[in-house]
N, C-alpha and C positions, 0 to 999 in steps of 0.2 A: 858254326861254320858250314858252308856248303861248297863242295868241290864240283865243278862242272867241266865236262870233257865233251867237246864237239867231235863229230866224225861225219863222213859222207860226202865231203867236198871233192872236187876234181875238175877235170876238163870235159866240157860237153859242147856239142854243136848247138847253134841257135835252133830253137824249137824243141830241144830235148828236155829231159827231166832229171832231177836229182832229189834224193831224200836225205836231209840232214837230221842227225840225231844229237841230242844233248843228254848225256847220262849224268845224273846227279848222285852224289854220295855225301854222307855226313848228316843230312837231314832229309826228311820226307818232303817232297815238293808240293804236297796238297795245299798247304796254307799260303804258298807263295804265288805272286803274280810272275809269270814266266814270259820271257820275250826273246825274240830274235832281232838283233841289230846287224847292220852291215856297214863296212867302211871301204869305200873305193879309194884307189891311190889318189892322193892329193885332195881328198874330200873329207868332210866331217862325218863322223859316225851318225847313222840315222836308224830310227826304229823301223822295222819291217812288219812285224806282227807281234801281237800280244795275246796271251790267254790268262784270264783272271783265275783266282781260286774257285770262283763259281763256274768256270768254264766258258765265260763270255770272251769272244774273240774280236779283235780289231786288226785292221790292215792298213798299211800305207797305200795311198791311192794307186800308185803305179803297179802294185802287185795284186790288187783285188781281182778275183776271178782266176788267178793263175797259181797263187800260193795258198797252202792250207796249213795252219798251225794246229797241233794236237798234242795231247799228253797221255801217257799211260801211267796212272798213279801206281799200279802194282809193280811196274818195272822201274818206277822213279825216273822216267825218261820223257823228254819232250822231243817233238819232231817238227820238221818243216818240209812239207811236200812242195816241190817247186816244179811246175809244168810250164810249157811254152816259154822256155828261158830265152832271154834276149841278151845281146852283148852288154847292154847297160846294167845287167844284173851282176856283172863281174865285180867281185869284192871279197873281202874277208868277212865271214859271217860269224858273229859271236852270240852265244846265248847268255841270258841274264836271269837271275832269280832275285826278286825283291820282296821284302816283308818289313813293314814299318820303316825303320831307318837303315835296315840291313840290305845291302846290295852286293851280289856276287856275280863274277864274270868268268866265262871260260876263255881259253887261250885263242880260240878262233879256228876256222877251217876255210881254206881258200876255195872259192868257186870261180871258175873261169869259163866264160861262154864265148866260144870262138870257132870259126870254121877253118 
């Protein structure tokens, strides 16, 4: 079992920045593919960024160049640095850890981009 706890969300003005954290416990995250998803009100959950066990990263097109996913194996934590935030980035952001058939989710953290 992996327990995931997100933090770092909040209210930010357009153009601002936030850094989300996903602290894992129960297992070391090294072997896992880690990812950030988001779900806006009335919309389906979508993948935002992924980092593989080899450290390879992928991004959804709308966040490329603005968001950076990373992980600190020693701290067992994953991050999402979000810059140049837009109102359309407003959503609940969830972290996910996946290995073979096992998939774990955090409870989410709200990000609101508004002036």
